[in-house]
C-alpha positions as CSV (number, residue, x, y, z in Angstrom):
1,M,11.0,-20.6,-1.9
2,A,7.2,-20.5,-1.9
3,D,5.4,-22.4,-4.6
4,S,4.1,-19.6,-6.9
5,S,1.6,-22.0,-8.5
6,S,-0.5,-21.7,-5.3
7,F,-1.3,-18.1,-6.3
8,E,-2.6,-19.0,-9.7
9,A,-6.3,-18.8,-10.4
10,L,-8.2,-22.1,-11.0
11,N,-8.9,-23.0,-14.6
12,P,-12.5,-23.7,-15.7
13,Y,-12.2,-27.5,-15.0
14,Q,-10.8,-26.9,-11.5
15,M,-13.5,-24.4,-10.9
16,C,-16.2,-26.9,-11.9
17,D,-14.6,-29.6,-9.7
18,K,-14.6,-27.1,-6.8
19,A,-18.2,-26.0,-7.4
20,A,-19.4,-29.6,-7.5
21,A,-17.6,-30.4,-4.2
22,V,-19.0,-27.3,-2.6
23,M,-22.5,-28.0,-3.7
24,E,-22.4,-31.6,-2.7
25,G,-21.2,-30.5,0.7
26,K,-24.1,-28.0,0.9
27,A,-26.7,-30.6,0.1
28,L,-25.4,-33.1,2.6
29,K,-25.0,-30.6,5.4
30,P,-27.0,-31.3,8.6
31,A,-30.3,-29.5,8.5
32,R,-29.7,-27.6,11.8
33,K,-26.3,-26.2,10.6
34,A,-27.8,-25.4,7.1
35,F,-30.7,-23.5,8.7
36,L,-28.5,-21.4,11.0
37,L,-26.1,-20.6,8.1
38,A,-29.1,-19.7,6.0
39,V,-30.4,-17.3,8.7
40,M,-27.0,-15.6,8.5
41,A,-27.3,-15.3,4.7
42,G,-30.8,-13.8,5.0
43,V,-29.4,-11.1,7.3
44,F,-26.3,-10.5,5.1
45,I,-28.3,-10.0,1.9
46,G,-30.7,-7.7,3.8
47,L,-27.8,-5.7,5.0
48,G,-26.7,-5.3,1.4
49,F,-30.1,-3.8,0.6
50,V,-29.9,-1.4,3.6
51,Y,-26.6,-0.2,2.1
52,C,-28.2,0.1,-1.3
53,A,-31.1,2.0,0.1
54,I,-28.8,4.6,1.7
55,A,-27.0,5.1,-1.5
56,N,-30.2,5.6,-3.5
57,A,-31.9,7.7,-0.9
58,T,-29.0,10.1,-0.7
59,G,-28.7,10.5,-4.4
60,A,-25.8,8.2,-5.2
61,G,-27.8,6.3,-7.8
62,K,-28.3,2.7,-9.0
63,I,-24.7,2.0,-10.0
64,V,-23.2,2.9,-6.6
65,G,-26.2,1.2,-5.0
66,G,-25.5,-2.0,-6.9
67,L,-21.9,-2.0,-5.9
68,V,-22.5,-1.5,-2.2
69,F,-25.3,-4.1,-2.3
70,S,-22.6,-6.6,-3.2
71,L,-21.5,-6.5,0.4
72,G,-24.3,-9.0,1.1
73,L,-22.9,-11.6,-1.2
74,M,-19.3,-10.9,-0.1
75,L,-20.4,-11.7,3.5
76,V,-22.1,-14.9,2.4
77,I,-19.1,-16.1,0.5
78,V,-16.4,-15.1,3.0
79,L,-18.3,-16.3,6.1
80,G,-19.7,-19.5,4.6
81,A,-23.4,-18.7,5.0
82,D,-26.0,-20.6,3.0
83,L,-27.9,-18.5,0.4
84,F,-30.8,-20.1,-1.5
85,T,-30.0,-18.5,-4.8
86,S,-26.5,-20.1,-5.0
87,T,-27.7,-23.3,-3.3
88,T,-29.8,-23.9,-6.5
89,M,-26.5,-25.1,-8.0
90,T,-26.7,-28.2,-6.0
91,L,-28.3,-29.4,-9.2
92,I,-24.7,-30.2,-10.1
93,P,-24.1,-33.1,-7.6
94,R,-27.7,-34.2,-8.3
95,A,-26.9,-34.5,-12.0
96,S,-23.7,-36.4,-11.2
97,G,-25.7,-38.8,-8.9
98,K,-23.8,-37.7,-5.8
99,I,-27.0,-36.8,-4.0
100,T,-30.7,-37.8,-4.3
101,W,-33.6,-35.6,-5.3
102,G,-34.9,-35.8,-1.7
103,Q,-31.6,-34.6,-0.3
104,M,-31.4,-31.7,-2.7
105,F,-35.0,-30.5,-2.2
106,S,-34.7,-31.0,1.6
107,N,-31.6,-28.7,1.6
108,W,-33.4,-26.2,-0.6
109,G,-36.3,-26.0,1.8
110,V,-34.1,-25.6,4.9
111,V,-32.0,-22.9,3.3
112,Y,-35.0,-21.1,1.9
113,A,-36.7,-21.1,5.3
114,G,-33.5,-20.0,7.1
115,N,-33.0,-17.1,4.6
116,F,-36.6,-16.0,5.2
117,V,-36.2,-16.0,9.0
118,G,-32.9,-14.1,8.8
119,S,-34.4,-11.5,6.5
120,L,-37.4,-11.0,8.8
121,I,-35.1,-10.7,11.8
122,L,-33.3,-7.9,10.1
123,V,-36.6,-6.2,9.1
124,A,-37.5,-6.1,12.8
125,L,-34.1,-4.8,13.8
126,I,-34.1,-2.0,11.2
127,L,-37.7,-0.9,12.1
128,L,-37.0,-1.0,15.8
129,S,-33.8,1.2,15.2
130,G,-35.9,3.9,13.5
131,H,-33.4,3.9,10.6
132,P,-36.1,4.2,7.8
133,W,-37.3,7.5,9.2
134,E,-33.9,9.2,9.2
135,N,-33.0,11.8,6.5
136,G,-36.6,13.0,6.5
137,G,-38.0,9.6,5.9
138,S,-36.2,9.3,2.5
139,I,-35.0,5.8,3.3
140,A,-38.5,4.7,4.0
141,V,-39.8,6.3,0.8
142,F,-37.1,4.3,-1.1
143,Y,-38.2,1.1,0.5
144,I,-41.9,1.8,-0.3
145,N,-41.3,2.9,-3.9
146,T,-39.0,0.0,-4.6
147,T,-41.5,-2.4,-3.2
148,E,-44.3,-0.9,-5.2
149,H,-42.3,-1.4,-8.4
150,K,-41.5,-5.0,-7.6
151,L,-45.1,-5.8,-7.1
152,T,-46.2,-4.4,-10.5
153,H,-44.4,-7.0,-12.6
154,T,-46.4,-9.7,-14.4
155,F,-45.8,-13.3,-13.4
156,I,-43.7,-14.0,-16.5
157,E,-41.7,-10.8,-16.1
158,A,-41.0,-11.7,-12.5
159,V,-39.8,-15.2,-13.5
160,F,-37.3,-14.0,-16.1
161,L,-36.2,-11.0,-14.0
162,G,-35.4,-13.6,-11.3
163,A,-33.6,-15.8,-13.9
164,M,-31.4,-12.9,-15.0
165,C,-30.7,-11.9,-11.4
166,N,-29.5,-15.4,-10.4
167,L,-27.6,-15.8,-13.6
168,M,-25.4,-12.9,-12.4
169,V,-25.3,-13.9,-8.8
170,C,-24.2,-17.4,-9.5
171,L,-21.7,-16.3,-12.0
172,G,-20.2,-14.1,-9.3
173,V,-20.2,-17.1,-6.9
174,W,-18.7,-19.3,-9.6
175,M,-15.9,-16.8,-10.4
176,S,-15.2,-16.6,-6.6
177,Y,-14.2,-20.3,-6.8
178,A,-11.2,-19.4,-8.9
179,G,-9.9,-17.1,-6.3
180,R,-6.9,-17.9,-4.1
181,S,-7.3,-15.0,-1.7
182,L,-9.9,-13.1,0.2
183,F,-9.6,-10.1,-2.2
184,D,-10.1,-12.4,-5.2
185,K,-13.3,-13.8,-3.8
186,M,-14.7,-10.4,-2.9
187,I,-13.9,-8.7,-6.1
188,A,-15.5,-11.5,-8.1
189,C,-18.9,-10.5,-6.6
190,L,-18.7,-6.8,-7.3
191,L,-19.7,-6.3,-10.9
192,P,-22.1,-9.2,-11.4
193,V,-24.1,-8.1,-8.4
194,G,-23.8,-4.4,-9.4
195,L,-25.2,-5.2,-12.8
196,F,-28.3,-7.1,-11.4
197,I,-29.1,-4.2,-9.1
198,A,-28.6,-1.5,-11.7
199,C,-30.8,-3.4,-14.1
200,G,-33.6,-4.1,-11.6
201,F,-33.4,-7.9,-11.7
202,E,-35.2,-9.8,-8.9
203,H,-33.5,-11.7,-6.1
204,S,-35.8,-13.8,-4.0
205,V,-33.8,-13.5,-0.7
206,A,-33.3,-9.8,-1.1
207,N,-37.0,-9.5,-1.6
208,M,-37.6,-11.4,1.6
209,F,-36.2,-8.3,3.3
210,M,-37.1,-5.6,0.8
211,I,-40.8,-6.2,0.3
212,P,-41.7,-6.9,4.0
213,I,-39.9,-3.7,5.1
214,G,-41.6,-1.7,2.3
215,I,-45.0,-3.0,3.3
216,L,-44.4,-2.3,7.0
217,C,-42.9,1.1,6.4
218,N,-46.0,2.0,4.3
219,N,-48.3,0.8,7.2
220,M,-46.3,2.7,9.8
221,M,-45.3,5.9,8.0
222,P,-46.2,9.3,9.6
223,P,-48.2,11.9,7.6
224,E,-45.1,13.9,6.6
225,V,-43.5,10.9,4.9
226,A,-46.8,9.9,3.2
227,A,-46.9,13.4,1.7
228,K,-43.6,12.5,-0.2
229,L,-45.3,9.6,-2.0
230,A,-46.6,10.1,-5.6
231,D,-49.9,8.2,-5.1
232,P,-50.3,6.9,-1.5
233,A,-53.7,5.3,-2.3
234,H,-52.4,3.3,-5.2
235,I,-49.3,2.2,-3.3
236,A,-51.5,1.1,-0.3
237,S,-53.6,-1.1,-2.7
238,V,-50.5,-2.7,-4.1
239,L,-48.4,-3.2,-1.0
240,N,-49.9,-6.3,0.7
241,W,-48.7,-9.8,1.7
242,Q,-50.8,-11.6,-1.0
243,N,-49.1,-9.7,-3.8
244,F,-45.7,-10.3,-2.1
245,I,-46.2,-14.0,-2.2
246,F,-48.0,-14.6,-5.5
247,K,-46.8,-11.7,-7.7
248,N,-43.2,-11.7,-6.6
249,L,-41.8,-14.3,-4.3
250,I,-43.1,-17.4,-6.1
251,P,-42.3,-16.4,-9.7
252,V,-38.9,-14.8,-8.7
253,T,-37.9,-18.0,-6.8
254,L,-38.8,-20.1,-9.9
255,G,-36.7,-17.7,-12.0
256,N,-33.8,-17.8,-9.6
257,I,-33.8,-21.7,-9.8
258,L,-33.7,-21.4,-13.6
259,G,-31.0,-18.7,-13.8
260,G,-28.7,-20.2,-11.2
261,G,-29.4,-23.9,-11.1
262,V,-29.9,-24.5,-14.8
263,F,-28.2,-21.6,-16.7
264,V,-25.0,-21.7,-14.5
265,G,-24.9,-25.0,-12.6
266,L,-26.2,-27.5,-15.2
267,F,-24.6,-25.7,-18.1
268,H,-21.2,-25.9,-16.5
269,W,-21.9,-29.6,-15.5
270,L,-22.7,-30.4,-19.1
271,I,-19.5,-28.8,-20.4
272,Y,-17.0,-29.9,-17.8
273,L,-18.4,-32.8,-15.7
274,K,-20.9,-34.9,-17.7
275,H,-18.2,-36.9,-19.4
276,G,-15.6,-36.5,-16.7
277,H,-12.2,-35.1,-17.6
278,D,-11.6,-37.2,-20.7
279,D,-12.1,-34.3,-23.1
280,H,-9.9,-32.1,-21.0
281,Q,-7.2,-34.6,-20.9
282,A,-7.5,-35.2,-24.6
283,A,-7.3,-31.5,-25.3
284,T,-4.2,-31.0,-23.1
285,K,-2.4,-34.2,-24.0
286,P,0.9,-33.3,-25.7
287,A,0.9,-34.1,-29.4
288,P,3.2,-36.9,-30.3
289,Q,6.6,-35.8,-31.5
290,K,7.5,-36.6,-35.0
291,E,10.8,-38.4,-35.4
292,S,13.5,-36.3,-37.2
293,P,14.4,-37.8,-40.5
294,T,17.6,-39.7,-40.5
295,I,20.4,-38.1,-42.5
296,G,23.0,-40.1,-44.2
């Protein structure tokens, strides 16, 4: 008979142990392998946004768009790609002394660069395919309008929109560690990612795809598509590479580190790993049995 316990979800302590081991392995991964896996993740997250764009451009709305966007994180988790936003949780093995600051920041840099390369590869493929101009250019209009909105946040707003985003993304990743099956891992991503998209939170890697394609679509759009924009002159003044880097990518990245690395990673480390498993063992240790009084 099969051991049914193998199908039980991990408890919070086991999840934290698994997360710590996964993040330590991420940080110590050879740079070449980490970079290539990060390129994959950049492509995957961009694909999620392509799916989201189709849902929004065809009238399906933010809720459906958010749910289909979760495809990107599902691909990352199931195929083992390296995504910067979840890699921020390598703060866990750093806090435990398993890796050095140098190893952690080196891994962050490699993964961040790989995500950017992967995102830009997908931007090129999507533009070369002509996909944004389908459906009367409505998909390109969605890219442009979404990019314009992302570039109008203040620095502080962008930081905390990034923090809220990666709080949800890393909670989805964290819940996936409890899963024992492919379905478990995929379903864990669905609602946290759906929430961050529906609320308009900011994800640095998604923006590595979304904002460049919005800028390039705006630069390349034919007159009939430009006519569908509310204020083409204003949009043209906002959509530029300087605003992308300084008004979005930098503050959102800082917020992602805060939301994922600190709010999820270090918070769970503080609860479950800082003092080892002593508190867990004490809490689960059976209470001593009282001796029954002797009669007679």
